[in-house]
N, C-alpha and C positions, 0 to 999 in steps of 0.2 A: 523728696519735698523741694520744689524750687523756691526762690526767694518771694514769690508771690503768695505762697502758702504760709509764710512764716509771719506770725502775728508780732506786733510790738505793742506792750502795754505802757502807755505814756501816763504817769501819775503825776497830775499837774493841776494846781488849783487856780492859778493865774491865767485868765483868759488870754491875756496879750502873749504870754510865754507859750501858751498852748497853740495859739495861731501861728506864732514864730517858728515853733518847733514843727508843726505840720507842714508849714510852707517850706521850710529847709528840707524836709524829707522829699517833698514832690519836687522842689527845684533841681535835687540831686538824683531824681529818678528812682528814688526809694518807693516804690508803689505797694508795698505791703500794707495789709490792713492793720490799721491803728485803733486800738480801743483805749479810749480815754477815761481815766477814773480821776475824779476831781477831789477826792480826800482818801486819807488812809485806810478808812473803814470800806470804802468802796473797792479799792485795790484789793483788799483781802477777800471781800465778797467774790470779786472776779477769779482771783487765783484759786479759792477753795470752793466755788460753786455754792455760795451761800446767799442770802437775802435777795436781790433782784436778779442774781445770777444763778439761782438754784436749779434752773433747767438746763445750764451750760455743762457740756461735757469736758470734765476737768483733766480727761486723759489728753487734751489738746491744750498745752500750754504755751505761753509766749516764747518767741526766740529769745527775747530780751526785755527786761523791765527797765524803763527809764523813770528813775524815781527822784521826784523833789524831796528835799528835807523838810521844809517849812510848809506843813500841810494842816489844814483842819481836821478835828475830830481825833486823828491818830497821825502823829509826826512820822516822817520818813524813816528815822532811826527805829521806831517801834515796829513799823511796817517790816522793815529789814530783819529786826530781830525773830518776828513771828514766821517770815519766810524761811529763815534759817533753821528755825526749831521744829519745823514738821518735815518729816521724812519725805513727803509728796513733792515739796518744793525746795529742799534744802540745796539742790544742785542748781536751782533756777538762776541764770546770769541776770545780775543786778547791777545796772549802771546808775551811780548817783549823778543826777543832772540838776545843778543848783546854782545859785547865785552866792551861796555861803562860801567864804574863803577863811573860815575860822578854823585854826588847826585842831581845835577838839572835835569839830564836825568831820573833819578829814580822818582823824585818827579813829574816833567811834565808828565811821563808816567801815573802815578796813577791819577794825577788830570784830565788827559784827558780820564780816564776811562780804562786803562789797567787792564786786569783780573790778570796778574802776570808779574814778571819782572825777567828774568833769565839771568845771566851772563854766557856767553860761556866760560866754563873752557878750560885752554890752554892744559891740560892732557886729552888724548883720553879716558882713563878709566873713569875719572870724567864726561867727556861729555856724554859717553855711559849711565852712571847712570843717569844723569839728563834727558836725552831723554827717557830712559826706564820709569822713573817716571812721566814724562810729558804725554807720551802716555797712560800709565796705567790710570791716572787721567782723562785727556781730552777726552780720546776715550772710556774708559770702565766705570769709575766710575762716572763722572759728568753727570748730567742731564740737557740738555739743555733747553732753554725755549721753550714752544710750539711754532709751527709755527705761525706766525702772518698773514699769507695769503699775504707774500710779492709778489707784482706785479709789 
């Protein structure tokens, strides 16, 4: 699987932050397919092949989930909890990508099994660099767990 085959699931409800993230990915030549879920329920539907994604092959999971915390319908911490509680997704790499800098959000994210917590920098150049490093690590350097035959 080359980097172009690796899907990124971006869970982001803010259209400006979504556009900024997609722009930063493109500017850093991260050309992977990006699936955008705009609330927590949609993210879980995508991961588990339910709702609007009931026809999706869930054997093909994202290389990484970029998860905002402040989401409508179901917040990011609850999404993370559900990802970690299901054997099909418990090893799914999840990076919290949020504007929150509250200690309780950071602590809760790690307690629930987040792989990384990144605060969205306000400055675009800082954000570009954060996305470049994130893409390099999660899509090129990191070795994901072997497939567990998720069905």
